[in-house]
C-alpha positions as CSV (number, residue, x, y, z in Angstrom):
1,M,-21.1,-183.8,73.8
2,K,-24.6,-185.6,74.1
3,E,-23.7,-188.0,71.0
4,E,-27.4,-188.4,70.3
5,L,-27.8,-185.0,68.8
6,P,-26.7,-184.6,65.6
7,I,-23.7,-182.8,65.3
8,Y,-22.4,-180.4,62.6
9,S,-18.0,-180.2,62.4
10,K,-15.6,-178.3,60.1
11,E,-11.9,-178.6,60.1
12,L,-9.2,-175.8,59.8
13,F,-6.0,-175.4,60.1
14,V,-4.3,-172.9,62.8
15,T,-2.7,-169.7,60.6
16,D,-0.4,-166.8,61.7
17,E,-3.5,-164.5,61.6
18,H,-4.4,-166.7,64.9
19,I,-1.3,-166.4,66.9
20,D,-1.1,-163.8,69.8
21,Q,2.2,-162.8,71.8
22,N,2.2,-165.6,73.5
23,G,3.0,-167.9,70.3
24,H,-0.7,-170.1,70.8
25,V,-3.9,-169.5,69.4
26,N,-5.5,-166.3,71.1
27,N,-8.6,-166.6,73.5
28,V,-10.5,-164.7,70.9
29,I,-9.7,-166.3,68.1
30,Y,-11.7,-169.0,70.2
31,V,-14.9,-167.0,70.4
32,Q,-15.0,-166.0,66.7
33,W,-14.9,-169.9,65.8
34,V,-18.1,-170.7,68.5
35,N,-19.8,-167.7,66.7
36,D,-18.4,-169.0,63.4
37,I,-19.6,-172.5,63.6
38,A,-22.8,-171.4,65.2
39,L,-23.9,-169.6,62.1
40,E,-22.6,-172.0,59.5
41,H,-24.6,-174.3,61.1
42,W,-27.4,-172.6,61.2
43,F,-26.9,-171.7,57.4
44,S,-26.4,-175.5,56.4
45,K,-29.9,-176.7,57.9
46,S,-31.9,-173.7,56.9
47,N,-33.9,-172.3,53.7
48,Q,-33.4,-168.9,52.8
49,K,-36.6,-168.1,53.8
50,Q,-35.9,-169.2,57.3
51,Q,-32.6,-167.1,57.3
52,K,-34.9,-164.0,56.2
53,E,-37.5,-164.5,59.5
54,V,-35.0,-165.8,61.8
55,L,-32.1,-163.9,63.2
56,W,-29.9,-165.0,65.9
57,F,-28.5,-163.0,69.0
58,L,-25.7,-164.4,71.2
59,V,-26.8,-163.7,74.5
60,K,-24.9,-165.9,77.3
61,H,-21.5,-167.4,76.5
62,T,-19.1,-169.2,78.3
63,I,-15.5,-170.7,77.4
64,N,-13.2,-173.2,79.3
65,Y,-9.7,-173.2,77.8
66,K,-8.1,-176.4,78.1
67,S,-5.3,-176.7,76.1
68,Q,-2.9,-174.3,73.5
69,A,-3.2,-174.6,70.2
70,V,0.1,-173.1,67.9
71,I,0.6,-172.9,64.1
72,G,0.1,-175.8,61.9
73,D,-2.5,-177.5,64.4
74,R,-5.0,-179.2,62.1
75,I,-8.4,-178.5,64.2
76,I,-11.4,-180.3,64.7
77,I,-14.8,-178.0,65.7
78,K,-18.0,-179.5,66.7
79,T,-21.0,-178.0,67.6
80,Q,-24.6,-179.3,68.3
81,V,-27.6,-177.3,69.7
82,G,-28.6,-178.4,73.6
83,R,-31.4,-177.4,76.0
84,A,-34.1,-175.0,74.4
85,T,-37.0,-172.6,75.4
86,N,-39.5,-171.1,73.4
87,V,-37.1,-168.4,72.5
88,R,-33.4,-169.5,73.0
89,Y,-31.2,-172.6,72.0
90,E,-28.4,-173.5,73.9
91,R,-25.4,-174.0,71.5
92,L,-22.5,-176.6,72.8
93,V,-19.0,-176.5,71.1
94,N,-16.1,-178.2,71.3
95,I,-12.8,-177.6,69.8
96,Y,-10.0,-180.7,69.2
97,N,-6.7,-180.6,67.9
98,A,-7.5,-183.0,65.1
99,D,-4.3,-185.9,65.4
100,S,-4.1,-185.4,68.9
101,S,-8.2,-185.4,69.9
102,Q,-7.1,-183.3,72.6
103,L,-10.4,-181.0,73.7
104,L,-8.4,-177.3,73.5
105,A,-12.0,-175.6,74.3
106,S,-15.6,-176.2,74.9
107,S,-18.2,-173.6,75.2
108,K,-21.9,-173.1,75.7
109,T,-23.6,-170.4,74.2
110,D,-27.2,-169.4,74.7
111,W,-28.9,-168.1,71.6
112,C,-32.3,-165.7,71.3
113,A,-34.4,-166.2,68.5
114,V,-35.0,-162.7,66.7
115,N,-37.0,-161.3,63.8
116,P,-35.5,-159.2,61.3
117,D,-36.5,-156.1,63.2
118,G,-35.2,-157.6,66.2
119,K,-38.6,-158.4,68.3
120,I,-37.7,-161.8,69.9
121,I,-39.6,-164.4,68.4
122,K,-40.8,-167.8,69.6
123,I,-38.5,-171.3,68.1
124,S,-41.1,-172.7,65.1
125,Q,-41.4,-176.8,65.4
126,E,-40.5,-176.0,62.2
127,I,-36.9,-174.7,63.0
128,R,-36.6,-177.4,65.7
129,D,-37.5,-180.0,63.5
130,L,-34.2,-178.8,61.7
131,F,-31.6,-179.6,64.7
132,E,-33.5,-181.9,67.1
133,V,-33.7,-185.9,66.8
134,K,-37.3,-186.7,65.9
């Protein structure tokens, strides 16, 4: 991740609900964590008016799994925005074992801005200012 851009992070613990039949965190859970932190970041930065006017749809998703996490592991998830176009933001997410700092998974997703009717909209400078370095 580019450290010069603002990073939003959260910590969580791996619980029984995250574990699959192989005894480690299910890949679907990593995808859910990527989605959850993106939305949390948006809600932490935006106001209620912006949240009502701009919705985000995930349009492209890639994830690279690097290592396993197991029950009881403390996880740190970090996200930041990447490149932007008029209507899309790239979001970068890295998921780490908090105790060993080992990278568990990395993800790049593209999110499209839409209005409440589902019509694609241009990302305003006001929205860009929430996430980009000035």
